[in-house]
N, C-alpha and C positions, 0 to 999 in steps of 0.2 A: 219150463215153467218150475217155479217154487210153490211151495203150498205154506201158507201164513197161517198156523193154527189160531193166533189171537186170543188164547185163554189158558197159557201155562201156567198152572197152579198146582199146588199139592194133591188135591182132589182129581186131578184129571193125570196123575201118575200112578200107573199100576205096576205090580210087581208079581211075575207068575211064580210058579212052584220051582221054576230053575233059577230064580233071582235075576232074571231078566226084566228091563225096564220097558212098560209100554206106556205110550201116549193114548189117551181115551178122550171121546167127546170132542169130536171134530164138527160141532153143530154151527159155528160162526166163522168156521176156516174159510179160506178162498185159496185161488191161484193167482199168483200173477206172473208173467212172461218174465224170463230172466235177460231179456233185452235191456240195453243199460238205455236207450232212448225211451222207454216205457215208463210212464208215470201213471201213478194210480192214486186215488184221492176218494178217501172214504169218508162220507159226510157223518156216519155215527158212531162213536166209541163205544166198543162192546168189549166184553169180558173183564176180567176182575181188575179194578184200579191200582189196588196194592201191588201188582205184578205186571202192570202194565208199561211198555217203554214209553220214551218222551213222544217219539214219533208216530206211536199208534194213539196216543192221548190227543196229538193234535190231528187225528184223523188220517193219516197217511204211514200206515204200518208198511215195515218191510220185512224181508226174510230175516234180517237180522234182529228184529222187535221180539221175536220167539226166543233167541239166545238172550237177550236181556233180562227176559222173564226167568229163565232158566238161573241166571246169576243171582235174582233177586230171592229165588226159592233156596239157591245154596246158602245166602246171607242168612235166612231164615232159619234154615237146618243146623247151622251153626251156632249161632248167636241166640236162638230160641225168641227171636221176635224180627219183625220186618224191619228194614232200614226207615221206611216211612209208615205213619199210621194215622188213623183218625176219621173223619167223617169221609164219605165216599169222594168227596172233591178234595179234600186236603192232600191225600198222596197224589193225584195227578198233579197238583201244584208243585208239590215237592218234588216229584220224580223230573219236572221240568226245568226246575231252578236250582236245586238244593243238593249239594253232595251228600252222599249217605254218611252217618255216621259211622267213624271208626269200629270196627268190629272187636279189636283188643280193648278198645275203653269198656265194651261190653260183656267181654269173655276174654281175659288177658291169657289165657291158657291158649288161645288158638295162635298158631304160627304165624310169623311175619310173612312168611312165603305165601302162606294159602291166604291172609289179608290182601296181600298187594296181588293176588291173582282175582278175587271175586272183586275188589274194588276196581280193578283195571276192567274187567269184564262189566261192571256197570256203567265205565266211562268209555269203553270201547271193546265191544263184543267180537270183533274180527279174530282177535288173537286168543280168544277164551278157552276154547276147548284145550288146545294145546299147551296152555299156560296151566290150567288146572289141572292136566295130566302128569305135568312135570313136577309141579307142587305137590300131588298126591303120592309122588314116589318119594318124598322125602318122609321121614318119622311124621306122621301127622295123624289126624282123627281117623278111627277106624271106617266110619262113614265115607270119606275121601277114597279111603283105599277100596273099598267096595262099589263106588260109584262105577258106572258102565256107560261111556259115552260112545254112542253110534254114529 
């Protein structure tokens, strides 16, 4: 079974006194079997649309949907703004059909390696954690050096 949180956003990320990251608010989370032949369709899209993965917006969240949301959060942390913003429906449409703006166009000091990792995660989250870890080992923002992925 995989648990899909469906509401990964900064407000649901907590930091304990030992600088460990905790995920909070499992109110709309659900479990899906890990079986490849299992198909789940959720009729109602819930969670913050600014952070939702395209498949979550289409009503079919996967375990990788939360990883996409994490990539959106990293984009916002590094650039100071979300890749897509506007009314509640506008980010939903853009997440499904528009590539995110280049991070270095917004913050030129972001390293090319970090930008490639985050943009890759927004297009393919399967390799996100490994690529982010490798990019953060290069000289980069202190935030990425402190980020703990478990």
